[in-house]
C-alpha positions in Angstrom: 52.7 15.2 53.5 53.7 18.2 51.6 51.7 20.1 49.3 50.1 19.2 46.5 52.0 22.7 45.1 55.3 20.4 45.1 53.2 17.4 42.9 52.0 19.1 40.2 54.8 21.3 38.9 54.6 24.0 35.9 57.9 23.1 33.7 59.6 21.9 30.0 59.8 18.3 29.3 60.8 16.0 28.8 62.2 14.7 32.3 60.5 15.8 35.6 63.8 13.5 37.6 66.3 14.0 34.8 65.9 17.5 33.3 63.7 19.4 35.5 65.4 18.2 38.9 69.1 18.6 37.8 68.0 22.4 36.4 66.6 23.4 40.0 69.8 21.5 41.9 72.3 23.4 39.1 70.4 26.6 40.2 71.0 26.0 43.9 74.6 25.4 43.4 75.2 28.2 41.0 73.4 30.7 43.9 76.0 29.9 46.3 79.2 29.2 43.5 78.4 32.6 41.7 82.3 33.1 41.4 83.9 29.7 40.6 85.2 29.6 37.5 84.4 26.1 36.7 81.8 23.7 37.2 82.3 19.8 37.2 79.0 17.7 37.2 78.8 14.1 38.1 76.1 12.2 36.6 75.1 8.5 38.3 73.6 5.3 37.9 70.2 6.3 35.7 71.4 10.2 35.3 74.0 8.7 33.6 72.7 6.0 31.3 69.8 8.0 30.0 70.7 11.7 30.9 71.9 12.4 27.0 68.2 11.5 25.8 66.7 13.0 28.6 69.1 16.6 28.5 70.3 16.2 31.2 73.4 17.3 30.3 71.8 20.6 28.5 69.3 21.2 31.1 72.8 21.8 33.2 74.9 23.3 31.1 72.1 25.9 30.8 72.0 27.1 34.2 75.9 27.0 35.2 77.1 27.8 31.2 77.8 25.3 28.7 81.5 26.7 28.1 82.6 26.5 31.8 80.8 23.5 33.0 82.5 19.8 32.7 79.5 16.7 32.3 80.9 13.3 33.8 79.0 10.5 32.3 79.4 7.8 35.5 76.3 5.3 34.5 77.8 2.1 36.2 78.5 4.1 39.9 75.9 3.8 42.2 74.7 6.1 44.6 73.5 4.5 48.4 70.0 7.6 48.2 68.6 7.0 45.3 69.7 6.2 41.3 69.4 9.5 40.0 72.4 11.2 41.7 74.6 14.3 41.1 77.9 15.4 42.5 78.4 19.1 42.0 82.0 20.5 42.1 83.2 24.1 41.8 86.5 25.0 41.0 88.7 28.2 41.3 91.2 29.6 38.1 93.7 27.3 39.1 91.2 24.0 39.0 90.9 23.7 42.7 87.7 22.4 44.0 86.1 25.0 46.3 83.0 23.3 46.8 81.4 20.1 46.5 77.4 19.0 46.9 76.1 15.4 46.3 72.2 15.7 45.7 69.6 13.5 44.3 66.6 14.1 42.1 64.1 11.7 43.7 61.1 12.1 41.1 58.6 15.2 40.3 61.0 17.2 39.9 62.0 17.1 43.6 65.3 16.9 44.6 67.3 15.8 48.1 70.3 16.2 49.6 72.6 13.6 51.2 71.5 13.3 54.5 67.8 15.0 54.1 64.9 12.6 55.0 62.3 11.8 52.8 60.1 13.5 54.6 61.5 16.7 55.7 59.9 20.1 54.8 57.1 22.0 54.8 53.7 19.4 55.6 50.4 20.4 55.2 48.4 17.2 55.9 48.2 15.7 59.2 47.1 12.0 57.8 49.7 9.9 56.0 47.7 7.6 53.8 44.0 7.3 51.9 42.9 4.9 54.7 43.2 7.6 57.9 41.9 10.6 54.9 39.0 8.3 53.9 37.9 7.7 57.6 38.6 11.2 58.3 36.1 12.3 55.6 33.4 9.7 56.4 33.3 11.6 59.9 33.1 14.7 59.0 30.8 14.0 55.9 33.4 15.8 53.5 34.6 15.0 50.3 38.7 14.2 49.0 38.7 17.7 47.4 37.6 19.4 50.9 40.2 17.8 52.9 42.3 19.0 49.8 40.9 22.4 50.6 41.1 22.3 54.3 44.6 21.5 54.8 46.0 23.7 52.0 43.7 26.7 51.8 41.6 28.4 49.4 43.9 29.5 47.7 44.9 26.0 46.2 42.1 26.7 44.1 43.9 29.9 42.4 46.7 27.5 42.0 45.2 24.8 40.6 43.4 26.9 38.0 47.0 27.4 36.9 47.9 24.1 36.8 44.7 23.1 34.6 45.4 26.3 31.8 48.9 24.9 31.1 47.4 21.1 31.0 44.8 22.1 28.5 47.3 24.4 26.7 49.4 21.6 26.2 46.5 19.5 24.5 45.6 22.0 22.4 49.1 22.5 21.0 49.4 19.2 20.6 46.7 18.7 18.4 47.5 21.2 16.5 51.2 20.3 15.6 52.7 18.0 13.4 56.6 16.5 12.2 59.1 14.9 13.5 59.7 14.8 17.9 63.9 15.8 18.2 65.8 12.9 19.6 67.6 10.1 17.8 64.8 7.7 16.1 62.9 10.0 14.2 59.6 9.6 15.8 56.9 11.5 14.1 53.9 13.1 16.3 50.4 11.2 16.3 47.6 13.0 18.2 47.0 15.5 15.5 46.2 12.5 13.1 44.5 10.3 15.7 42.3 13.1 16.8 41.2 13.9 13.5 40.3 9.9 12.9 38.1 9.9 15.5 36.4 13.0 14.6 35.2 11.3 11.3 35.1 8.1 12.6 31.4 6.4 14.4 30.3 6.6 17.6 31.9 3.4 18.9 35.6 5.0 18.4 35.5 8.4 20.0 36.1 7.2 24.2 39.4 5.4 23.1 40.5 7.9 20.2 39.8 11.1 22.0 41.4 10.0 24.9 44.7 8.8 23.0 44.9 11.6 21.0 44.3 13.9 24.1 47.1 11.8 26.2 49.1 11.8 23.0 48.9 15.6 22.7 50.2 16.2 26.2 52.9 13.2 25.8 54.4 14.7 22.4 54.7 18.2 23.8 56.4 17.0 26.8 59.0 15.0 24.5 59.8 18.3 22.5 60.6 20.2 25.6 57.0 22.4 25.9 55.4 23.5 29.0 53.4 20.6 30.6 52.7 20.0 34.3 54.3 16.9 36.4 50.9 15.0 37.0 52.8 12.8 38.5 56.0 13.1 36.5 56.7 14.6 33.2 57.2 11.1 31.4 53.1 10.6 32.6 52.2 13.9 32.3 49.4 13.3 29.3 47.3 10.9 31.7 45.5 12.8 34.1 44.4 16.1 31.7 43.5 13.6 28.6 41.1 12.0 31.0 39.8 15.2 32.9 39.9 16.8 29.2 37.5 13.9 28.0 35.3 14.3 30.8 34.8 18.1 30.7 34.1 17.8 27.2 31.5 15.0 27.1 29.3 15.5 30.5 29.3 19.8 30.5 31.8 19.3 33.3 32.3 23.4 35.0 35.9 24.5 35.4 34.8 24.2 39.4 34.4 20.7 38.9 38.3 20.2 37.0 39.3 22.0 39.8 38.2 19.8 42.5 39.0 16.2 39.9 42.4 17.9 40.1 42.5 18.5 44.1 41.0 14.6 44.4 44.3 13.1 41.6 46.8 15.6 43.7 46.0 13.9 46.8 45.9 10.4 45.8 49.6 10.8 43.6 50.9 12.7 46.9 50.3 9.4 49.1 52.1 7.4 46.6 54.7 10.0 46.6 54.9 10.4 50.8 54.3 6.2 51.2 56.3 4.8 48.0 57.5 6.9 44.7 57.0 8.5 41.5 60.3 8.1 40.5 60.9 5.8 37.2 64.6 5.3 38.1 63.7 4.1 41.6 60.5 1.8 40.9 60.1 1.5 37.3 57.7 3.0 35.4 54.4 1.8 37.4 55.8 4.7 39.8 55.0 7.0 37.1 52.2 5.7 34.5 51.0 3.3 37.4 50.7 6.5 39.9 49.2 8.8 36.9 46.6 6.3 36.3 45.8 5.9 39.8 45.4 9.6 40.4 43.1 10.0 36.9 40.9 7.0 38.1 40.0 9.2 41.3 39.5 12.0 39.5 37.4 10.2 37.0 35.2 8.3 39.7 34.4 11.5 41.6 33.3 13.6 38.3 30.8 10.5 37.7 29.7 11.2 41.2 31.7 8.1 42.9 31.2 7.9 47.1 34.5 7.9 49.3 34.8 4.0 48.8 34.3 3.9 44.9 37.0 6.7 44.4 39.7 4.5 46.4 38.4 1.9 44.6 39.1 3.2 41.0 42.8 4.2 42.4 43.7 1.1 43.5 43.1 -0.7 40.2 44.3 2.3 38.6 48.0 1.3 40.2 47.3 -2.5 40.8 46.9 -3.2 37.2 50.4 -1.5 36.4 52.6 -3.4 39.1 55.8 -4.3 37.7 56.3 -1.6 34.8 59.4 -1.5 33.8 61.0 2.0 32.8 62.5 1.1 29.4 63.1 3.9 27.2 64.5 3.7 23.9 67.4 5.8 23.4 67.4 7.4 26.7 64.1 9.2 25.2 60.5 9.9 26.9 59.2 9.0 23.3 58.9 5.0 22.8 56.7 3.5 24.8 56.5 6.0 27.3 53.7 8.2 25.2 52.1 4.9 23.9 51.4 4.2 27.8 50.1 7.3 28.6 47.1 6.9 25.9 46.5 3.2 27.8 46.8 4.7 30.7 44.5 7.6 30.2 41.8 4.7 28.6 42.5 2.6 31.7 41.9 5.1 34.1 38.6 5.8 32.8 37.6 1.8 32.6 38.7 1.8 36.5 37.0 4.6 37.0 33.6 3.1 35.7 33.8 -0.4 37.4 34.0 1.0 40.5 30.9 3.3 40.0 29.4 -0.3 39.0 30.3 -1.4 41.7 29.5 -0.3 45.6 33.1 0.5 46.2 33.8 -3.0 48.7 37.3 -4.7 47.6 39.8 -6.9 49.5 43.1 -5.4 48.8 43.1 -1.5 50.0 45.2 1.6 47.9 47.5 1.9 50.7 48.6 -1.7 50.4 49.0 -1.6 46.8 51.1 1.7 47.2 53.5 -0.6 49.5 53.5 -3.6 47.2 54.1 -1.0 43.8 57.3 0.1 45.8 58.5 -3.3 47.4 58.1 -4.5 43.7 59.9 -1.6 42.0 62.9 -2.2 44.7 63.6 -6.0 44.0 63.2 -5.1 39.7 67.1 -5.5 38.1 68.4 -1.8 37.7 68.7 -2.2 34.1 64.7 -2.1 34.0 64.5 0.9 35.9 65.4 4.1 33.4 68.9 2.9 32.7 67.9 1.9 28.9 69.8 -1.2 28.9 67.1 -3.8 29.2 63.8 -4.5 28.3 62.2 -2.6 25.1 65.0 -0.2 25.1 67.9 -2.8 24.5 65.6 -4.7 22.0 65.8 -1.4 19.6 69.2 -1.3 20.2 69.7 -5.1 19.1 67.9 -4.7 16.1 69.5 -1.3 15.0 72.8 -3.0 15.5 71.8 -5.6 12.9 71.0 -2.8 10.5 74.5 -1.5 11.3 
């Protein structure tokens, strides 16, 4: 597996696969075609269907230049490798194509060229799944975060410190900002209100209220194009920081505790990315919010003193109970139902951790099998439920707006 540095990416929202990935692809294409007179970029399937709401065209044109870049929307055309396919063309002054490049945005801001194997790149982890990693850790008497340190090197802590600083800053900005989010549906921010109402409420409301406020704060920052961390994606970026921030506040955790929990969360997210998918366009929202819930559940269980098996059990529950979750963003925006899903998954992650702590860690379905099932389930979902905004909640909202018109 590759480094968790490629899982946690600091960048701007609203979408790692539809904004960050295409921007990175555009930068690479520009690097080899700086003398081009103009560009044409074809966006296929999911990118073509929801790219406008996800600001894909804006991200690409900011790199290549809006005055010389034509975006061609092709939602009906499918490419063989991934639903998020792109074709870049460089043209000379006579409008002749001088270079072309087919590339895919495969989730979490990562891109893959046509013909490039999924596991290409620099691998720092020699064990492929949680079963092997857990057996190794048990044999050596080490924790998951110690395994991460051994594979990544001690400088991983400086990287994770920057990640946590960015996550924490997103929470603070989100809790302090009010107003309407950009986009066509006029959705108001709610984190500020949730946080203040919770502070005035009794003890029974504190856990769910604070988790909701923290998750919404980050997710609303993402929807507004703010700086966030993919964990493992932009669309699910509020879950891990919400759980960690809540536990840090309520359990007097040190910064070192939080960084170690981030390492463990990243390890579980990495396994999902390596053996399955974190792309909503490929496997639905189970690959984004489900993966983030598993990551947060693992981190929470570790922070509560859980064993290796209890941590694995919590992560398994976090992913298992999101199986089949569709990706159906209303009007192609990372707002409805995405923001509320982050809040709900943050609460579920902590509940999974608490349930795992109460158990002895034994269970019948291992984490790695759930990753396989999630991936197969995602591939079996009709494409309209995989980030095309042509089914589910997106279609219901569109039909209602049509009746009003």
